[in-house]
C-alpha positions as CSV (number, residue, x, y, z in Angstrom):
1,X,2.5,-5.7,-17.9
2,X,1.3,-4.5,-14.5
3,X,1.6,-0.7,-14.1
4,X,-0.2,0.6,-10.9
5,X,0.2,3.8,-9.0
6,X,-2.0,4.8,-6.1
7,X,-1.8,8.0,-4.1
8,X,-4.1,8.8,-1.1
9,X,-4.2,11.6,1.5
10,X,-4.5,10.2,5.0
11,X,-5.9,13.4,6.5
12,X,-7.6,11.3,9.3
13,X,-4.2,11.0,10.9
14,X,-3.6,14.8,11.1
15,X,-3.4,16.0,14.7
16,X,-2.7,12.6,16.1
17,X,0.3,12.2,18.4
18,X,3.1,9.6,18.3
19,X,6.6,9.3,19.7
20,X,10.0,9.8,18.0
21,X,12.7,7.1,18.4
22,X,14.2,9.0,21.3
23,X,10.8,9.2,23.1
24,X,9.9,12.8,22.3
25,X,6.2,13.4,21.5
26,X,5.5,14.3,17.9
27,X,2.3,15.4,16.2
28,X,1.3,14.5,12.7
29,X,0.8,17.5,10.4
30,X,0.2,15.7,7.1
31,X,0.1,12.1,5.9
32,X,0.0,10.6,2.4
33,X,0.3,7.1,1.1
34,X,2.0,6.5,-2.3
35,X,2.3,3.1,-3.8
36,X,3.7,2.0,-7.1
37,X,4.0,-1.4,-8.7
38,X,5.4,-2.0,-12.2
39,X,6.2,-5.5,-13.4
40,X,6.5,-7.2,-16.8
41,X,6.7,-10.8,-15.7
42,X,4.4,-13.2,-13.6
43,X,5.3,-12.9,-10.0
44,X,4.6,-13.8,-6.4
45,X,4.1,-10.9,-4.0
46,X,4.7,-11.6,-0.3
47,X,4.4,-8.7,2.3
48,X,5.2,-9.5,5.9
49,X,5.8,-7.7,9.1
50,X,8.1,-9.0,11.9
51,X,5.3,-8.6,14.5
52,X,2.9,-10.9,12.6
53,X,3.0,-14.6,12.6
54,X,1.4,-14.8,9.1
55,X,2.0,-12.8,6.0
56,X,0.2,-9.5,5.8
57,X,-0.6,-10.0,2.1
58,X,0.2,-12.7,-0.5
59,X,-0.7,-12.5,-4.2
60,X,0.3,-14.6,-7.3
61,X,-0.1,-12.6,-10.5
62,X,-0.4,-14.9,-13.5
63,X,0.5,-14.2,-17.1
64,X,-3.1,-13.6,-18.0
65,X,-3.5,-10.9,-15.4
66,X,-0.3,-9.0,-16.2
67,X,-1.1,-9.0,-20.0
68,X,-4.3,-7.0,-19.2
69,X,-4.6,-5.8,-15.6
70,X,-7.5,-3.6,-16.5
71,X,-8.0,-0.4,-14.5
72,X,-7.1,-1.4,-10.9
73,X,-6.4,2.1,-9.6
74,X,-10.0,3.3,-9.0
75,X,-10.9,0.1,-7.1
76,X,-7.7,0.2,-4.9
77,X,-7.8,3.9,-4.1
78,X,-11.4,4.1,-2.8
79,X,-11.5,5.7,0.6
80,X,-12.9,3.3,3.2
81,X,-12.7,0.3,0.9
82,X,-12.4,-3.1,2.5
């Protein structure tokens, strides 16, 4: 069974500016990423964005991996990993 939860503060975005849908300027006061994945069957994960010609991320999780996923959270939540 896969049971993964990752939370990360994205403080590096604080103070940056963007635009609302109506064009008004907005400033980021806080930002946080929170991801959760819970599965009890083998699966194929496919993440895509309309602006990209190829998938952003693809993963096939086998029965062996979901039976004992180990401790993935510390490896996936490291700041600056990649």
